[in-house]
N, C-alpha and C positions, 0 to 999 in steps of 0.2 A: 513570448512563449504561449503555447495553447496547451489546455488540459482537455483531453478528450475521453468521454465515456464510450467504451466499446462493449456491447453486450450481444449475447447469442440472440438471433441468428445472423447478426450482421458481420460476424467475424470476416466472411469472405469479401466483403465490400472494402475492407482496409487491410489487405494482406501484408503490405509493406510495414505498416504500423505494428501489427501483431508479431511479425518476424523480428522487427527491431527490438521489440520488447523482450522477446525470448533471448536474443543476443545479448542484450544489456544484462539480463538476469545471469547468464553464463559469465560474462566478464566480471560481475560483481560477486556472485556466490561461489562460483567454482574457481576463478582465477585469483581474485583479490582476498576473499575470506577463506578460501580453501575448504569449503563445506563439502560434505559428502552428499552430492545432489545428482538427480537423474538428468543426463544430457543426451542429446541427439545432434551429432555434429558439432556446430558452434553455438547451439541453442540449449538453454536449460528448460525442460519441460517435464512435468511429472504428472502423477495420476490425478491430482486435483484440477489440473487444466482440462480434463476430459469431462468435468461436471457442469460445463456451461457457465463458468463464472463471469462476472462483470469485471472488466479491466478499466482502471483509471491510468491514462498514459499522458505523460508530459512530453511535448515535442518542441524543438526550437524552430526558428523561422525557416530553416531548410528542410524541416520534416524529420530530422533525426531524433530519435528517442533519447530523452535525457532523464527519465524517471518513470516509475511504474508502481502499481499496486494492484493485487487481485482480491476481489470481493466474493464471498461465498455466504449462502444462508446457513445458519447453525441448526436448521431443521434437517440437514443432510450431513454427510461426511465433512469434517474440517480437520485441519492440521492439529489444532488443539485438542480435539476429542479423540482423534484416531492415531495420531503420532506422538503427541507431546502431553498426554494426559497426566504424566507425573508432575508437571508444572502447575497442575491445579491444587496440589496439596490435598486437603480434605473436602474441596469443593467438588460438586458435580459439574459435568460439562454443560454449558449453557445450551438449551434447546429452545428456541423461540423464534417466531416469525417476525419479532421486533428486535432481534439481535443479529448481527452478521459478523463475519470474520474478515479481517484484512490480513493478507499475507504477502510475501515476496515484495515488500515495500524496498525500493532502492532508488538511488539517484547516482547518475554518472558524474562522479566528481571531476573528472578530467574535462567534461564538456559543459557541465552546468556551472560556469565559472562565477557567475554573479552572486555575491555574498551580501547579506544585509547587516544591519547594525548589531544583530544578535550573534553574528558569526555563522548563521545557517543560510544555506543556499536558497536562492528564490525558488528553485524547482521543489525543494522540500515543503516550503510554505504553500506553494500552489497545489501540490498533491494532497497535503493535509486538508486544505480548504476544499478541494474537489471531492474528497471522501466524505467530509461533513456535508457539503451541499447535496451529494447523492443520497445519504442517509436521511436528511431531512425531507427531501423530496419523496423518498420511498416510506416515510412514516416510521422509521427505525428509532429506537430507544438508546441503543448503545452498540459499540463495536468491540469485539474481543481480538486479541492478537498475541502471537508468540513473538518475542523479540529478545533483546539483551539489554544490559544495563547501560550501554553506550547510547542506544536509541531511546531508552527510558529518559536519559538526560536530555536529548534533543527534543522530545515531546514537552518536557517541562518548560525548556527555553522557548518553545514555540507557543506556550500559554494553554496547552492541552494536556495536563498531567495524567499520567496512567495510575489506575489503582490496581495494585498487585493482587493476585490470587494467593500467592504464597512467596516466600523468599527466593532469591536466584538460586539456580541449580547449575553446577558445571556440566557442560555437555561439550566435550572436546576442548577446544581452547576458548570456549565462549561461556560467559556467565549468563545462562539463559533464564527467562522468566515469562510469565504470561499475566495478562491483566485486562482490564476493560476501561473504555473511555465513554463519556456520555456523548450522545448526539443531540445537540441543543443549539439554539440561536446564540446563547452566550459564548459557547465554546467556539463557534464559527466566528464570531465577532472578535474574540481573543486572537485567534490565528490571523485573521485579516489585519488586526491592528499590529500585531508583532511583525507580521510580514510585509506591511504597508501595501496590502493588496486593495485595489479600488474596485469593490463589488464583486459579483460572481465570477468564477473562473471557468466553470465546467460547461463544456459543450458536448452534444451527442453526436457520435460519429455514424453516419449512414452512407457516406460517399468518400471517394478518394481524398486524402488530406489536402492536396493541392487545390481541390475545389471547395474545401470547407470554409 
């Protein structure tokens, strides 16, 4: 498995990887979770994808996308501040060049079949480690995210517990919540140990995946 960072303006150099990410998001958020999301054909794409985010994408040996996450600075629009501010409770939306938002985190449970001792898929650990590696390299202090109680449990089992902004709030069929996680070497070491990862996972994508 490879974990690839794809940042603007290099999207056009990895079109198949980007398209595979949007198709995976459609299958997970539209088909499996039945969320009310913006779609274009068989892809899930929303307004936050126009803000030049950094994508962290996990791909298997054949180049098929098995997991992804989207990273945006909190100095601009974010899902937490602009769409799910109610999940902040009495807290103000984080606005800092040392804090970023992770959104659209998902893993293809039908393809990412390898499961570790914790019951979590290898792709989950690899993506979490990739986010931490990116954050440390970029000098970030923490990451905020909108998620649900199910993924909150996953984070705890992965050794990277979420600190809530406020109690969960029902949104549709989901118990949604928001919180933040530290970007630190100890957090990265925890995820690597729990996921049995041997060193860094993140590579920067500048060329077709087959040539990476």
